[in-house]
N, C-alpha and C positions, 0 to 999 in steps of 0.2 A: 544557383543551386547551393543549398546548405549541406554540409557534411556532418552527419550524426554518427557517433560511435557508441555502441551499446556494449558495456563491459559486464559480462555475466549473462549467459544464454540459457537460463532455466525457463520456468513457466512465465515469470513476469517479463524478463528480458525478451524472450521469444515472442510473447504476445504483443509487447510494445512494438517490436520490429514488424510484425505482421500488420498491425494497425497503421503504423506510419507508412509502410510500403503501400498499403491500399490507398491511403490518403494521397500519397505522392503520385501514384499512377493516375489518380483522378484529377490531379492538378499539375499536369505538364511535367511529371518527373522532377518535382521541385527539390527532392532530397536524394542524397546518396548515403546509404546505410552500411556502416562497417561493423562487424561483430568481433568480439574477442572473448575467449573463455579458456581457462587452463586446460579444460578437457577438449582435445582436438576433435574427438568424436562429435561433441556438441556443435563445434564450429561447422563441421561438414553437414550435419543434419539441419542446422539453422539456415545454411545457404541453400540446401536442397528444398527446404520448405518455403523459401522465399521471404524469410524473416529478415535477411540481410542481403546486400548486393555482393559484398565480398568479406573476407576475413583476414586477419593478420596473426601470424604466429607470435609476434612480439607486441607486448602491451604498449611499449613506448611508441612503436610505429603506428599502432592502431589509433592513438590519440593525437599524434603530432600535427595532423592537418584538420582535426575536428573543430567545427564551430560549436558543437554541443556534444558533451559526453554524458551519457546516462549510465550511472553505476547501479547495476541491478544484481549485485552480489549479496550474499548473506551479510548481515550487519557486522558480524564478528571479524570480517576481513576488510571492511571499508577503510579503516585507518591505514592499513598497509597499502591499499589501492591508492589512496590520496598521496601517501608518501612516494609511491612509485611513479605516479603520473605527473606530479607537480612540476618537475624540471623539463617536461616534454610538451606541455601545453602551450599553444600560441597565445600571444597577447590578445585579450578580449574574448577568450574562450569562455563558454558557460559550462558549468558542471552541475548536474542534479543527480538525485539518488532516488531509490524506491524503498529505503529501509523502514522497518516497522517501528523504530524508535528514532527520535529526532534530537534530543538534547546532546547526547554524546556525539552523534554524527556531525552536528553543527560545530561542536568544539573541535573535532578532528579536521573539519574542513578548513580550519585556520592554518593548517599545514600547506594549503594550496597557495600559490603565488598571489601577490596583491593585485596583479593585473588580470586575475581570473575571477569571475563572478560565480558564487555558489548559491543555488536555490534548492533547499531541501524539499523532498517530496515523499509522499506515501500513498500509493493507490490502494484504496480499500476494496480489494477484489482478490480472489484466489480460488483455487480448486486443487485437483491433483497436482503435486509438486514435481512436474517433469516437463522437459521441452516438448515431448510428444503431445502433451495436453495443451500446448500453446494455442491461443484462439484470438483472432483479430477482433472479436466481439466481446472479449473478456471484460473490458472496462465500460461497456455501454451503460450509461446511467449511473455508474459508480462514482462515489466521492473520492477525489484525489486531493489529499491534504498538501498545502503549500506552506513552507516555512523558509522564507528568504533569509539569508544572512544580512546583517546590518550593512555590509559593504556591497551587496548585490546591486547592480545598476538596474534602472527602470527597464531598459531594453532587454536585459537578461530575464527579468521577471516576465515581460511580455512574451518572450520566446518560449519560456516554459509553459505559460498559459496556452500558447498556441499548440504545443505538443499535447497537452492535456485535452484541448478541444479536438485535436485531430484523432484522438483515440475515442472520442464521444463520451469522455468522463466529465464530471463537474468539479471545478476547482473550489477548494474551501481553505481560506487562509486561517492559520492558527499559530499561536505562540507555541514553541517547542515543548515547554514544560507542561502547558495546558494539554497539548496533543498527547504527550506520554501518559499523563494522568487519565485521560479519557480511554485510550486504547488499552491501558492496563486493565481497566474494568470490563470492556466489551470485547477484547480480543485475547489478551495474554492470560487473564484469569480463567476464561472459559477453557483454554487449552490445558492449563494446569489442573483445573477441576476434573476435566476428562481423564487426564493421565492419573490423577490421584484416585479417582473412582476405580479405574482399572487396577491400580496397585492395591487398593483396599480389598476388593473382592477376589482378585487372583492370588493373594497371599493366604487366603483361607484354605484349609485342607479340603473343603468341599468344592473348590473351584473346578476340579477335574470333571465332576459331574454337572455342576451348576452351569458351566459355559455352554453345555449342550442345549440348555433351555433359553439362552440369551436370544432375544428377539428384537423387534424394532425399537422398543424403548431403550434398551441398553445400547444397541448399536447407534442409534441417533444421538444419544447423550454423549457417547464416548468417541464419536467419529473423529474429532480433532486429535485424539491421541495417536492417530495414524500419521500425523504430520512428522516432518523431519526432526528427529531429536536434536541434531547439531544446530539447526537453524533456530529452534525454539530455546535451546540453551543460551545461545547468544542474545536472543531477544530478552529473555528473563534477566540475564546478568547485566544488560545495559539499561534495564528499567527497573532495577531492584526495589528502590524505595516506593515507587508508585504501585508496583505489584504487591508488596508487603502490606501496604495500606488496605488494598482491596481484599487480601487474604484475611486480615484482621476483621474486616467488615463481614466477610463470608462466614468466618468462624462464629462471630457474634450472632448472625442470623440463624445458623445451624443450632447454636445453643438455645436460642429462643424457641425454635421448633422442637428441640429435644425436651425442653421444660414443659411445653404444652402437652406433648405426647405422654410424659410421665405424670402429669398433674391430674386434677379432677376431670373425669371423663365428660361431664356435662359442660363444664367451662371450656375444656379443650375442644369439644365438638364445635362450639360457636366460634371460638377464636381461630381454630385451624381453618374453618370454612372461610372466615373473613380474610385470613392470610392468603389462602389459595385463590380467592376471588380477586384480591389485589394483584397477585402475580399474573393471573390470567388476563386481567385488564391491561396491565402494563406491557405484557408480551403482545397483546393484540394491537397496541398502539404502534409497535414496530411494523406490523403488517400494513397498517393504514399508511404509514409514512412511505413504505415501499410501493404501495399502490399509487400514491400520489406522484412519486418519482417516475413510475412507469407511464402514468398518464401524461405527465409533462413531457416526457421523452417522445411519446406518440404525437403530441401536439406539435412539438418542435420539428418532427420529421415531415410534417405536412407542408412546411415552407417550400417555396419553389426551389428546385435543385440549384439553379444558377445563383440565386441569392445566397444560399447556404455556402456554395463553393466560393463565392466572392468573399463572404465573411470569414471563412476559414483561411483563405489566402492572406487576407489582411492581418489576421491574428498571428499566423505563424511567421510571416515575413516581416513583421514589425509595424505594420500600419495600425494595428489594434490600439497602440498608444495614442494615436491621433483621435480615435473615437472614444477613448476611455474616459477622459475628463475626470469628473469627480468620482467615477466608479472605482478609481484606483485606491479609494479609502473605504474603510469599513463604515457601515451605517451608524455605528456607535461613535463615529468620529475619530477612532484610532487608526493610525496608519497600518496598512496590511503587512508591512514589513515587520519582522520580529528578529530578536537577537539570536 
């Protein structure tokens, strides 16, 4: 039996716990899940929900016997968590995280003892940010980015891959700098744009009356602004250069649109239509990719249950490495590990 400790029992930590608990019960109770959160109320709710088997009031006690520690706290406190758990981890323990940025997190992970393997992670999934919204199916078909430290052992990487597989997510290896650049454009910029749009219109004197007319267009576009301000502050501050690059690109694109609207109407008509057509086409491609992912997931679920169970057991308990062979390297010839 492997002992897994989840530090941080919000939406992501709770959902990981529920998914792993389900997998464990289907595979001979292979895991023992311990939960820790500064909020004792969350600890109680997580245990009642079945997201963890037990909880600990002390962080040091929660991690002392863990084979795997999953840090699912906001990015802004991860450095402190690493500092606090480092002296209490057993030799050979594996630490992974769920942070939305990876460059700073991997740097902070150097605070952990040399006998501990750190494998950075980022599940690309989410919804309402509360433990009450935790869902064992949250990660089904989702991409889970993996950024191992250069000192992470092969067995540690295999174990984290097993955790990802147990949640029904798909692992995607990435360089941390590359990861942060990508998510700055597709995740962090959208939040900032949503918040900025709310700020722009709500600061106008007419907002008091205008908000009564806000319908699906405004609500859909600004939904991300409902996210946790503290969490997104930490994300933006730990990924500043990448986000600024995309802000500049966004400003340039808005300036081009502004110039078209202010220019000759006949020219603007054609160019605006071409611009909107391109945007529609590129957005549609995202839906196509999602459709393919759903289709692949459906095809995968048609495998015989015993075969899938055996495969999952091998992956989580270490046998995956024996079947991995050359798959441990990227198809472009680069080792999947990153610094």
